[in-house]
C-alpha positions in Angstrom: 106.3 45.6 88.4 104.0 46.9 90.5 105.6 45.5 93.4 108.8 47.4 92.4 106.7 50.8 92.5 105.3 50.1 95.9 108.3 49.4 97.4 110.4 52.6 95.8 107.6 54.8 96.9 107.7 53.2 100.4 111.4 53.8 100.6 110.8 57.5 99.3 108.5 58.1 102.1 110.4 56.2 104.5 113.5 58.4 103.8 111.5 61.5 103.8 110.2 60.4 107.4 113.9 59.8 108.5 115.2 63.2 107.2 112.1 65.3 109.1 113.0 63.0 112.2 116.9 63.8 111.9 116.0 67.6 111.1 113.5 67.9 114.3 116.4 66.1 116.4 119.3 68.9 115.3 116.8 72.1 115.1 113.9 71.7 117.2 111.7 72.0 114.6 110.1 70.5 111.3 111.5 71.8 108.0 108.4 73.5 107.0 107.8 76.9 106.3 109.5 79.7 105.1 113.2 79.5 106.0 114.3 81.2 109.0 116.5 83.7 107.3 114.3 84.6 104.9 111.6 85.8 107.1 110.6 89.5 107.3 111.7 91.5 110.4 109.0 94.6 109.4 111.9 97.2 109.4 113.1 96.0 112.8 116.5 95.5 111.3 117.4 98.9 109.7 120.8 99.8 108.1 122.5 102.0 110.3 124.9 104.7 109.1 128.6 104.4 110.5 130.7 107.5 110.3 134.4 106.5 108.9 
């Protein structure tokens, strides 16, 4: 029973490592922290009124 649990834990950690490696290869950064689209711009991108 313990060897099954260890093998499953190692498989999970291995898959996580592969996922991190693939994300780094595709996007050039690790998938940690706040997503790029949710970052605050500190008011740099304000809505502009458009005359219709």
